[in-house]
N, C-alpha and C positions, 0 to 999 in steps of 0.2 A: 683501873687497878694497876699499881706499879709492880713490876716484877722484882722479886727479891734478888739482891746482889749475892746472896749466899748460894744460889742455885743457877750458876751460869750454864748456858748451853755448851755441851762438850765438844762441839766441832772445832776443827783446826784451820778454818778458812782464813782467819786473820792472824798473822804473826805479830801480835802487838808487843810493843816495848814503850811504855807510857811515861815519858820523862816529865810531863807537866804534873802528873799525879804524884810525883815524888817531891814537889815543892811544898812549902808549909801549908797547913790546912786552911789558912785564911785566904788563900789564892782561889778557892773554889768551894762548891758544895757538891758532895758526892751523892748521887742518886741515879736510879735506873730510869729509862724512858717509861712513859705511861702507855700501856697496851692499847691497841685499837681493835675494833670489832672484826674487820674483814680486810686485811692488807692485800693489795693486788699490785703486782709489778706492771707498770705501764711503760717504763723506759729504763733500759740498762745501757750504760756507756761501756761497751765491751772492750774497745781499745784501752780505755783508761783502767778498767779492771785488770787487764793483763799487765799493764805498766806497773800496777800496784802489787803484782804477784798474786792476784785473786783469781779464782776459778769462776768464769762467767756461768758455767753450767750449774755450779753449786749456788751461786747468787740467784739464779733463776728458779731454783728448786723451792719447795714449800718452806724448808728450814731457812734458806737464804732470804726469802721474802719476809718471813717472820722477823728475821734479824733487821732487815732494812726498814721494816715498819715499826720497829721498837718493841716487838712482843717478846723477842728472845735476846738475851745478852750473851754475845759470843765469848767463847773461852779466851781468857787473857785480857778482856776489856776491863777498864776501870772507869765507868761512865761518870761524868761530872759536868757541872755548869760552871763556867768561868766567871769570876768576879771582875768587874771593871766599872768605871765611872765615865763621865764625858761631858763635853760642852755640846748641847743640842740647840742648834740655831743660835749659838753664841751664849746660851744660858747654862750655868753650871748645874749639873745634876750629880750629887755625890755618890749615888749608888744606882747602877743600871744592871749590868751582868747579863748572862745568857737567860733570857726570859722564855724562850721557846726552842732552844737548841741544847743538845747534849753531846759533848765530846765523848765518843766511845773509847777512843785511844789513838795510838800512833803506830805507824809501821814504816818500813823503809821500802821505797820503790825500786825499780830495776836499776836505777842509777845510784842507789845508796842514799837518796835524799829522804829525810824524815818527813812524813806527811800526816796531818791530822785527818781522822775520819769522824765526821760530825753528822748527827741527825738533826735536821732543822724542821721544827713542827712536831717535836717528840713529846710534848706535854709540859705542864707547868713545872716551874722550878722555884726555889726561894727568891729568885730575882724577877718573877713574872709581873709583879706590881698589879695584881688583880686581873691580869690577862689570862686567856685560856691556854696559852702555851702551844697552840696549834697553828697550822698554816693552811690557807686555802689553796686549792689546786691552781688557780690562775697565777698568783705570784710565784708559786713553785715552778711552773712551766716557764714563766718569764725568766727566772734566774737560771734555769737549765739552759735555755736557748741563748741568752745573752752571754753567760759566762763561757759557754763552749764556742760561741762566735768570737768572743774576745781572744780566746786561746788560738783559734785559727788565724786571727788577724795579727798574732804575734805580740799581744799585750799581756803583761804579767797579770795573772788572775787566779782566783780560786777556781776549782773545777766542780763539775757535777757528775756524780757517779750513777745515781739512780733516782727515779721518781716512783713512789708507791702511793696509791690512793688508799684511804683508810676505811672506806665503807661508812663513814660518818660525815656529818655536816658541821660547819662552823658558822657562827653568827657574826656577820659583819654589817657595815652601814647599808650595804645594798642587799641585805637579806641573808638567807641560808645558802651557803655555798659548799660544794664538795670539798672535803678535806684531803690533805696529802702530806707526805713526808719527803723531804729532799735529803739525799746523802751528799754532803759537801766535803770536798777535799781541799786542803790548804797546806802550804809550807808551815804555817802557824796561824793561830787565831788571836795572837797577842796584838793589842791595839794601842794607839796613843792613849786612849782612855784607860787601859790597864795600868800604865805608868801613872796617870793622873789619880787613879784610885788610891794608890799608896802614897804618892807625893803629897796629895792634899790632906792626908791623914797624918802627915809628918812621920810616916813610917819609913825612916831612912833604911832600915835593914830590909824592908819589903822591896823598896826601890832597888837596892843593891842585889838582892836575890834575883829579882826579875831581870835586871840588866845583865848579870852574869849568865843567867839562863839564855837570854836572847843572843848574847855574844857567842856562846858555845854552839847554839843551834843554828843561827842564821848568819853570823858574821865571824866565823872561826879564824879568819885571817888576821883579826885584830886581838886575839886572846892575849898575846904576850906584849902588846903595845904598852908603853909606860903610861900613856894617857888613854886607856882603852875606852873609858866612858865618853870622853870627848870624841874619840874615833867612832863610837857607836852612834852618837848624835849625828855626826857628819855622814855616816853611812846611810842612815834613815833619810836624811835630808836629800842626799844625792838620788837615792832610789825613788823617793817621792817626787822630786823635781822631774825626773825623766819619765815617770809614770804619767803624771798629769800632762806633760807635754804630748805624750802619745795619745792621751784622751782627746786633747785639742785637735790633733792632726787627723782624727777620724770622725770628729763631730759627736763625740760621746759626752753625755751629760749624766753624771752620777746621781744627782738629785737630792742627796741627803748626806753631805760631807761633814757630818758631826765627827768629833774626835773619836768617838767610839766606833765609827765606821771606817777608820783609816788604819790599815794594817802596818805593823812595824816591818814586815817582810818586803814591803813595796809591791804587794799584790793588790789588785782591785778586789774589794770585798763588799758584801752586803748590797746585792742588786735589788733594791726596793723599787722606788719610783724612777728608775733609770730610763733613759731613752737616747736614741740617736736623732740628731737634727735632720729634718728634711731641708726646708728653706734655711739658708744661712742667716743667722741673727745672733749677734753676741749677747743679747739680752734674753735669749730663749730660756724658758723655764717650762718643764712639764709637770713636776711634782705638785700634786694637789695641796700639799701642806706647806709649800714654799711660797707663801702669799706675798712675801716682800722681795722675792728674787735674790735672796742671799746666795743661793747655790746655782745661779744662772751660768750658762756656758762661759761667758766672758769673765765671771768672777772666780772660776775654779782655781786658777793659779794663786790669786790673792788669799783665798780661803785655805789652800794647802799650806801657804806660808804662815798664816795665822795659827793653824793647827800645830805646826812644827814648833812655834814659839811656846805653845802649851806643853809640848813634850820637853823642850829645853827647861822650862820652869820645874817640871817634875824631877828632872835629872840634876838640878842645881846642887843638891847636897853632895853629889859625886864629882863635880866638875872643878873643884878648887879647894884650897886649904882654908879659905875664908870667903865671905860673901862677895867681896869685891872681885877677887880672882875668879870665882865661879861665874859671876855675871859677865865679866870680860870674855871668858872662854865661851859662854853660851852665845853672846852677841857675835863673836867672830865666826862661830859655826853657822848661825842663822843667816848671817849676811852673805853666805855663799849661795843661798837658794836662788835669788833672782838671776844671777849669771848662769848657773847650771840649768835652770829652767829655760832661759832664753836661748842658750846654746843648743839645747835639744830641740826646742820648738823651731828655731830659725833654720837649722840644718835640715830638719825634717820637712819643713814647708818648702824649702828650695828644691829638695829632691822631688817633691810633688809636682813642681813645674819644670823639672828636667835639668836643674842646675846642681851638679855634684860638688863643685868647688866655688866657695863664696868670694865675691869681690865687692868693693864699694858700690852701693846703689842697688844691690840685689834684694836686700831686705825691704827697701822702699818699694821695689817692683812687686814683690809678693804682697806687701801690705796694701798696695794700690788695688790689686786684684780683689782682695778680701773686702775692701771698702765698696768696690763696684758691685760685688756679689750681694752684699747686704742691701745696698741701695736699690738693686734690681730684683730682690727676692728670688735669688738663684738657688737651686738645689745643690747642697754642698757636695754630696757624693757623686752625683751625675756630672757636675762641672769638672771635677778633677779627673774622672775616668774618661770622659769624652775629650778632655784636653790631651790625653795620651795619643789619640788618633790625630789630633790637630798638630801635634809635635812631629808626627811622621810625614804628614802631607797637608798643605794648606787647604786643599780642596775639602778637607774634613771639618772646616770651620763652621759649616752650616748648622749642625746640631748643637754646637756650643753657643753660637749666636742666638739660637732660638730659645735658650734658657733665660735670656735677659729681656726684661720689659723694654729696654732701649738697647737694641743690638749694637748701636754705635759705641756704647760703653765698652763692649768687648773688643770691637775693632780697634779703638784707640789704645787699649792696653796691649792687644796682640801685636800691634806694630812695634811697640817697645820691647816686648818679649822676644819676638823673632829676631830683632836686631841683636839682643843679648845672646840668645842661644846659637846664633850664627858664629859667635866668637869661640864656641866650645869645640873641643876636638872630637866629640862623639859624632857618629853618623846619626841621621834621623831615626833609623831603626833601633840603634843602641839607646838613644835618648828615650824613645817611646817604651822600650823594655824596662829601663830604669824607672820610669814613671809608673808603669803598670805594677811594678813590685811595691810601690808606695801608695797607690790609689786603688782601693778595693772596688770591684764592680758590685759586690753584694755585701750588704750589712743587714742586721735584723731590724728592718724597718718596723715602726710601731704598728702600722695597720696590718702587717703580716702577722705579728705576734698576737694582736687582738683577734685575728681570724682563727689562729691556732687555738687560742684559749676558748673562744666561742664554740668551736667544733668539739673540743674536749668536754667542756662543761655542759653543753646543751645536748650533744648527741653521743657522748662517750666515744668520739672518733679521734684517734691519734694519728691517722694517716697524714693529715696536713702538717703536723709537727715533724713527722719523719721526713717528709719531702723538703720542708724548710731547712731542717738540720743538714740534710744531704747537700743542699746548695751552699750553705754557710761553711761547710768544711773546706771549701776551696774558694775563698772570697776574692782572690786575685786572678783567678782564671776566667776567661770567657766561657760561658756555658750556654751555647745557643738554644738548647732545648728548654732552658729555664730563664731566658733573657727577661721575661716579664717580672721576675723577682727583683730586677734592678730598677724597675719603674718607680717614679715618685707616686705618692697616693693621689687618687682623683679627689676632687673637692669633697665628695661625700665620705671619703675614707680617712680624712685627716684626723689624727689623734691629737687632741689639745691638752689632755691631762693624763698622768699616770698616777698610780696609787701605791701606797706603802704595803698594804696587805695585812697589817696588824689591827 
């Protein structure tokens, strides 16, 4: 049963100011979440709640839990499902939209930044396409863990405020699973696919409305630019290039980089079949639905570029006085992507091996290491973290060498590396400190996430999740008591596939 929008809960917990709801009606469908039978709060992100100006005590109360579960619409909310389209695995789908997510509204955080508050798994919408609009507990926990880990790693990302179980089950390919609702927080849920939705309908005014909205909300510094729509395109390109470079630097694989899953804000969004690599392999794919490897680790930069071309196409009516001028403007903007991506990637990669200032030959040196890692099936995260110790003292080479099937492959590279870092002004301890700030000890490894999900689903036990989250809050710090969380999976623990959850 859907709760009536005419009878909102009177609490004042959310100071909503809903700018998206003030856009034309064709941008969304207004509706309330669908109530669940027995909402129960199993995780509340209290630091984030305080950052948002929310009272954790109230959020944990029966009224708060009813709100987080979708049973009560808080005062000031204007719940809606956003309309968008997208290219899914390269194929055009003219209408997608929020099929299981409802934007409650927006508020300003402690820094004055406008943030969306969205319930994911809140029931069917006009965009559900015969889906149930619900979410299973496993994917909700995965998104909570990975998004909060990404935040701690310093990667732009949506955040997770709360997990509420519903007391109901959802039917998926692997049977009946416990249901849950995730409260997601974002600077914006506008996607490349949102622009495509209007652009491919030849709705020029819709594109303009959306572009003006995004500029005011996310790119206010360009509001008065003479060519502000070109500046918007450039801004999204730059943020996306830098974001994907940072994914590559930590071994993150998004898994489903459709245009409807790429945010205009430059945040990582939609943690479906995502995963972190264990063994370094540019062709690595985890997503069960990516049978052709379109979104493999090594393809992510190319796909980001492809997606941005789709954004440029949607913006064409705003980029020039005529088609020729618009196309020239779009091409000039898009052509910036490779250089911006490579600059972010290469500088980050060199910091990972202790080189703060680049000179000729450094990129080749880093590339040689990656090739040797791939050939020797080396664990990505362990290699770079252990290399920090080796940068401080050569006697620490042993654990690094042990990662290679052929240890001589490391020895040959290390000789060239040590010759290069000897030319740098930093002391060994300074160099190691730089590297530790760029090479996490702890990531949300797939087998750890699966263990957390298993404990929660089978035994209603959330203690493993709490411990994992505690470790992931400080990914760059040595945590001797939890050192085992840095270990690669044993053969029987290796996760080969992850799933979308819909």
